[in-house]
TORPA-4810 file (N, C-alpha, C, O; in nm, 3 decimals):
<nodes>
NODE_1_10.960_9.738_12.278_10.996_9.792_12.104_10.983_9.758_12.038_11.033_9.646_12.038_M
NODE_2_10.922_9.790_11.927_10.857_9.738_11.792_11.014_9.729_11.671_11.101_9.804_11.625_Y
NODE_3_10.983_9.626_11.667_11.072_9.612_11.511_11.000_9.494_11.443_10.947_9.390_11.481_K
NODE_4_11.023_9.566_11.308_10.944_9.556_11.178_10.984_9.414_11.147_11.100_9.398_11.107_C
NODE_5_10.878_9.269_11.163_10.935_9.129_11.147_10.983_9.078_10.961_11.035_8.977_10.912_A
NODE_6_10.935_9.204_10.906_10.982_9.172_10.696_11.109_9.265_10.689_11.176_9.250_10.587_K
NODE_7_11.148_9.347_10.768_11.253_9.474_10.699_11.363_9.492_10.833_11.484_9.514_10.827_C
NODE_8_11.265_9.472_10.969_11.353_9.525_11.084_11.371_9.626_11.138_11.449_9.646_11.232_G
NODE_9_11.262_9.746_11.057_11.301_9.883_11.076_11.205_9.891_11.269_11.142_9.811_11.338_C
NODE_10_11.236_9.993_11.277_11.219_10.009_11.438_11.092_10.144_11.445_11.036_10.187_11.546_T
NODE_11_11.076_10.186_11.309_10.998_10.314_11.337_10.829_10.265_11.254_10.833_10.201_11.149_E
NODE_12_10.757_10.286_11.287_10.625_10.218_11.301_10.512_10.369_11.292_10.523_10.489_11.314_Y
NODE_13_10.430_10.295_11.257_10.311_10.415_11.271_10.160_10.342_11.334_10.130_10.235_11.281_E
NODE_14_10.077_10.388_11.429_9.968_10.280_11.493_9.813_10.382_11.407_9.802_10.496_11.363_Q
NODE_15_9.757_10.311_11.414_9.610_10.362_11.374_9.498_10.241_11.450_9.510_10.131_11.504_D
NODE_16_9.376_10.345_11.414_9.306_10.182_11.457_9.206_10.189_11.293_9.205_10.265_11.196_Q
NODE_17_9.114_10.041_11.341_9.013_10.033_11.211_8.925_9.963_11.285_8.945_9.888_11.380_M
NODE_18_8.771_10.015_11.203_8.686_9.911_11.274_8.607_9.835_11.094_8.609_9.873_10.977_R
NODE_19_8.548_9.718_11.168_8.471_9.645_11.077_8.316_9.587_11.130_8.308_9.577_11.252_A
NODE_20_8.234_9.562_11.078_8.100_9.460_11.167_8.111_9.369_11.172_8.157_9.302_11.080_T
NODE_21_8.085_9.339_11.244_8.072_9.192_11.228_7.888_9.093_11.264_7.812_9.161_11.333_G
NODE_22_7.856_9.010_11.239_7.783_8.934_11.222_7.660_9.016_11.110_7.690_9.100_11.025_G
NODE_23_7.551_8.977_11.132_7.403_9.005_11.028_7.356_9.150_11.082_7.347_9.252_11.014_V
NODE_24_7.327_9.137_11.221_7.273_9.261_11.254_7.363_9.385_11.234_7.327_9.498_11.201_F
NODE_25_7.467_9.347_11.257_7.591_9.472_11.314_7.532_9.539_11.126_7.486_9.647_11.090_A
NODE_26_7.569_9.391_11.039_7.601_9.493_10.893_7.431_9.553_10.804_7.402_9.644_10.727_K
NODE_27_7.370_9.460_10.857_7.218_9.547_10.876_7.214_9.738_10.883_7.208_9.833_10.805_M
NODE_28_7.220_9.718_10.991_7.225_9.878_11.064_7.338_9.955_11.057_7.340_10.071_11.097_F
NODE_29_7.494_9.863_10.977_7.632_9.919_10.963_7.658_10.042_11.086_7.658_10.163_11.108_D
NODE_30_7.682_9.897_11.148_7.728_9.930_11.337_7.851_9.895_11.301_7.846_9.774_11.277_I
NODE_31_7.980_9.942_11.281_8.118_9.898_11.302_8.102_9.824_11.478_8.086_9.895_11.577_Q
NODE_32_8.107_9.715_11.482_8.127_9.695_11.640_8.267_9.614_11.644_8.282_9.580_11.762_N
NODE_33_8.362_9.574_11.577_8.444_9.479_11.580_8.562_9.622_11.561_8.559_9.712_11.477_K
NODE_34_8.660_9.599_11.675_8.779_9.773_11.681_8.921_9.664_11.632_8.886_9.547_11.614_K
NODE_35_9.020_9.685_11.617_9.132_9.678_11.578_9.206_9.774_11.582_9.175_9.875_11.518_F
NODE_36_9.341_9.768_11.670_9.479_9.863_11.630_9.563_9.759_11.505_9.570_9.637_11.492_V
NODE_37_9.620_9.881_11.423_9.698_9.866_11.350_9.815_9.948_11.390_9.815_10.066_11.424_T
NODE_38_9.947_9.838_11.376_10.082_9.894_11.367_10.159_9.848_11.233_10.181_9.734_11.192_V
NODE_39_10.199_9.996_11.168_10.239_9.947_11.014_10.392_9.998_11.006_10.419_10.103_11.065_S
NODE_40_10.477_9.940_10.949_10.655_9.957_10.938_10.632_10.144_10.863_10.532_10.181_10.802_C
NODE_41_10.713_10.200_10.882_10.729_10.316_10.792_10.861_10.269_10.685_10.901_10.346_10.598_K
NODE_42_10.903_10.171_10.701_10.981_10.165_10.578_10.989_10.072_10.472_11.075_10.077_10.385_E
NODE_43_10.861_9.950_10.480_10.832_9.873_10.406_10.709_9.842_10.402_10.677_9.743_10.337_C
NODE_44_10.592_9.934_10.485_10.455_9.902_10.529_10.401_9.788_10.593_10.278_9.793_10.602_G
NODE_45_10.441_9.712_10.629_10.419_9.590_10.652_10.302_9.629_10.775_10.341_9.715_10.853_Y
NODE_46_10.181_9.581_10.797_10.103_9.606_10.905_10.044_9.496_10.984_9.968_9.425_10.917_T
NODE_47_10.055_9.471_11.077_9.998_9.408_11.140_9.864_9.414_11.259_9.885_9.503_11.341_E
NODE_48_9.770_9.358_11.277_9.674_9.379_11.366_9.632_9.335_11.465_9.615_9.213_11.468_I
NODE_49_9.608_9.393_11.552_9.553_9.347_11.693_9.416_9.382_11.736_9.367_9.494_11.722_Y
NODE_50_9.357_9.278_11.791_9.215_9.300_11.824_9.187_9.377_11.961_9.230_9.335_12.069_K
NODE_51_9.115_9.486_11.948_9.078_9.567_12.077_8.998_9.520_12.164_8.911_9.451_12.111_K
NODE_52_8.986_9.527_12.298_8.888_9.497_12.361_8.812_9.586_12.391_8.861_9.685_12.447_K
NODE_53_8.643_9.580_12.360_8.559_9.676_12.329_8.491_9.700_12.471_8.413_9.620_12.523_N
NODE_54_8.534_9.826_12.529_8.460_9.905_12.673_8.305_9.873_12.631_8.242_9.897_12.528_R
NODE_55_8.270_9.808_12.757_8.116_9.776_12.824_8.050_9.961_12.746_8.106_10.071_12.750_R
NODE_56_7.909_9.917_12.681_7.855_9.998_12.624_7.873_10.108_12.543_7.805_10.210_12.529_G
NODE_57_8.019_10.053_12.471_8.080_10.139_12.378_8.013_10.152_12.210_8.022_10.241_12.126_S
NODE_58_7.939_10.007_12.210_7.860_9.959_12.036_7.712_10.053_12.067_7.675_10.121_11.972_N
NODE_59_7.638_10.059_12.177_7.526_10.120_12.162_7.590_10.287_12.131_7.537_10.346_12.037_I
NODE_60_7.678_10.346_12.191_7.707_10.468_12.200_7.753_10.513_12.033_7.700_10.601_11.965_A
NODE_61_7.848_10.437_12.000_7.857_10.412_11.839_7.726_10.392_11.764_7.741_10.423_11.646_D
NODE_62_7.603_10.352_11.792_7.538_10.344_11.666_7.439_10.475_11.692_7.369_10.530_11.606_W
NODE_63_7.453_10.515_11.854_7.385_10.688_11.817_7.451_10.751_11.761_7.415_10.780_11.647_F
NODE_64_7.599_10.810_11.816_7.666_10.799_11.720_7.700_10.838_11.574_7.716_10.948_11.520_I
NODE_65_7.703_10.741_11.539_7.726_10.732_11.397_7.861_10.686_11.357_7.890_10.675_11.238_G
</nodes>
């Protein structure tokens, strides 16, 4: 069960965030770093968790855009 570390609220929103990492990824705009965000609905406090990449997903992301 989720409980906000700042305000104690138990309602939250979950989303995903992507970012580039490394020179090659930045040159070709490949967003190879994936994160899950959990944000408190009351105060907006957000925690970010690193998401494990599936094998081959980076290549597919590059072709799909």
